[in-house]
C-alpha positions in Angstrom: 39.2 50.7 -53.2 39.7 53.7 -50.9 39.6 53.5 -47.1 39.4 56.2 -44.4 40.9 55.3 -40.9 40.4 57.5 -38.0 42.2 57.7 -34.7 42.5 59.9 -31.7 39.1 59.9 -30.0 38.6 59.3 -26.3 37.4 60.5 -23.0 38.4 63.9 -21.8 37.4 66.4 -19.2 35.6 69.7 -20.1 38.3 72.2 -21.1 40.7 69.6 -22.4 42.0 68.9 -25.9 42.0 66.0 -28.3 43.5 65.6 -31.8 41.8 63.5 -34.4 43.5 62.0 -37.4 42.1 60.4 -40.5 44.4 58.7 -43.1 43.1 57.8 -46.5 44.6 54.9 -48.4 44.0 52.9 -51.5 44.0 53.6 -55.2 44.0 57.4 -54.9 44.7 59.8 -57.7 43.8 62.9 -55.8 41.7 64.1 -52.8 39.6 67.2 -53.1 37.8 68.4 -50.0 38.3 66.6 -46.6 36.2 67.1 -43.5 34.9 66.1 -40.2 31.3 65.5 -39.2 29.8 64.5 -35.9 26.7 62.8 -34.8 25.4 62.9 -31.2 22.9 60.3 -30.0 19.4 60.9 -31.4 20.7 63.6 -33.8 21.6 63.9 -37.3 25.2 63.9 -38.7 26.4 67.5 -38.9 29.5 69.2 -40.5 32.1 70.3 -38.0 34.8 71.7 -40.4 36.0 71.1 -43.8 39.2 71.9 -45.8 39.8 72.1 -49.5 42.9 70.7 -51.2 44.2 74.3 -51.3 43.7 74.9 -47.6 40.5 76.8 -47.5 38.3 76.0 -44.6 34.7 76.3 -43.4 33.3 75.3 -40.1 30.3 75.1 -37.9 29.9 78.2 -35.8 29.9 76.5 -32.3 33.6 75.3 -32.9 34.9 78.6 -34.1 38.1 79.5 -32.2 38.2 76.1 -30.5 38.6 73.5 -33.3 41.3 73.7 -36.1 41.3 71.5 -39.2 44.5 70.8 -41.2 45.7 68.4 -43.8 48.9 66.8 -45.1 48.5 66.2 -48.6 51.6 64.1 -49.0 50.2 61.7 -46.4 46.5 61.9 -47.5 45.7 62.8 -43.9 43.4 65.2 -42.4 43.5 66.3 -38.7 41.1 68.1 -36.2 42.7 69.7 -33.3 40.0 70.3 -30.7 40.6 72.5 -27.6 38.4 73.9 -24.9 36.1 70.9 -25.3 32.6 71.1 -23.9 30.1 68.3 -22.9 28.1 69.3 -25.9 30.9 68.2 -28.2 30.4 64.6 -27.2 29.6 62.6 -30.4 30.9 60.1 -32.8 33.2 62.0 -35.2 33.4 60.9 -38.8 36.0 61.6 -41.4 34.9 62.4 -44.9 36.8 62.8 -48.1 36.0 63.5 -51.7 38.4 61.2 -53.7 39.3 60.7 -57.2 40.4 57.2 -57.6 43.3 56.0 -59.8 40.9 54.7 -62.4 39.2 58.1 -62.5 36.0 57.6 -60.6 35.2 60.3 -58.1 33.3 59.5 -54.9 32.7 60.5 -51.4 34.1 58.2 -48.6 33.5 58.0 -44.9 35.5 56.6 -42.0 34.2 54.3 -39.4 33.8 57.0 -36.8 35.6 57.7 -33.5 34.0 58.4 -30.2 34.7 61.6 -28.4 33.2 62.0 -24.9 33.7 65.2 -22.9 32.9 64.9 -19.2 31.7 67.8 -17.2 
């Protein structure tokens, strides 16, 4: 099996910073795209930012210049550095990974989610 474990959420004041981490573990052959999504109360889960295995990224416009995604392929870990946080960034943040398992099956996995709360 493959598991994604997130860490780094919390409560921060507007203008502050947080760094989220997500480590994948299990019978992994390779990881393709990795990304972060978020879901605010009463809203759908939306893409924040994604990164390919080669380092190419795409992001949601509202986080441009404030959030930066990165990954450490040796550690099967993806990060999201969030700066200049705003109250509207408050949401549960989910890690997502497109994984090819050791036995060859390719599937998408999700983390359990980590709460980010930005106070005004």
